[in-house]
Structures are given as structure tokens and as C-alpha cells.
N, C-alpha and C positions, 0 to 999 in steps of 0.2 A: 629782749634781745632779738626776737623775731623781726622787729622793725629794721634792725641793722642788716639782717640777711636780705630782706626785701630791698633795701637801699643798694646793696652790693650788686644786685641784679638789675636795678633800675639804671645803673650807670651805663648800660648798653645804649640807651637812647640819647638823642640830642647831640649838639655840637659842643665844642670846647677843646679840651686837651685830654691826654691820657692820664688817668689817675696813677699816682705813685703809691708805693707801700705806705708812705707817711700819710697820704690823703686817706687811704682806707683805714689805717690804724686810728687816725684822728676821729673818724666817725664812730668807731667802736669805743674809743676812749671817752669821747664826749657823751655818748649815750650812757655809759657806765657811770660817769661822774654825775650826770643829771638824775639818773634813777636812784643812786645812793643818796644824794642830797635830798631828794624828795622823801626818802625814808628817814631823814634826819641824821644821816651819817656825814660828818664834816671833817673827820680825821683824814688828813692828806695821805698818811701812810696806809691806811685802810683802803682808801680810794685807789692808790697806786697799785697795791697788791691785787685788788680785784681787776684793775685794768690788765695787768699782766696775765692773770688767770683767763680772762675773756679772750685776749689776743691768742693765747695758746689753744684754747678750746675752739676758736674760730679760724685757726690757721689756714685751713683749706678754703674757707669762704674769702678770707683776705687775699689769698693767692689768686683766686678767681676774679677778684675786684681789680687788682693791679692791671693797668692797661685799658680799663674801660673808660668811657667818655665821662668827663666831669667838667663843670665850669668853675671859674674862680668865684663867681657870685654864689654858687651853690655851697662851696666850701666855706666862704665867709659867713654865709647864713648859718651853717652848722656850728661854726665856732662861736657865733654870738647868740645862738639859741639858749633860752633859759629853761626849756622843758623838752622832754622827749617828743611831745606832740609837735612842737615847733620844728624839731629836726625833721620829722615826717613831712611837714609842709615845705621845708627847704628842698627836699629831695623829689618833689613832684614837679 
């Protein structure tokens, strides 16, 4: 989850548009999903519960993320990433 926090602050750089709450939550959600799947967790109910828990625990970080700069390409890359490492690359 540390990667997610790093991403939230990297949004300061670059051109693009202002990140919405949905953008910021999507990065958290995608990271949670990929990390759980890597551990062999495929139950969608378990994944959704963990997403909600992470959103709650990272509420302040998500708030700081909203309004930061993000590109549509960056967000598309995050959505199509198949590993947490790929998400990191999307955000650089």
C-alpha cells in the first residue's frame, strides 16, 4: 500500500487534468485487487470488502490526492495493469 501513497503524491507533477475522487479511489482499488489476486484471493466479495477497508484507512491520503494533476493515459495504464509493479510504472 506504500506504493499507493507514493502515487498520490506523484500526482503533483506533470500536465493533464485534476484527479477526481474516483481517480484516486481507482488507484487504491486496483492496487488492492492486484495484490489480493497475487496472493490467490479471487472471491469478488472479499476483494470488495478489502477495497472498502483500504479506502477508509487511506481517507486522508485520498483527500490529498483529489485535485492533483493526472493524465488520462496514466489512469488508463493503471486500469489495464496486471501487477502492482506495472501500476508503479504507470505512475512514473
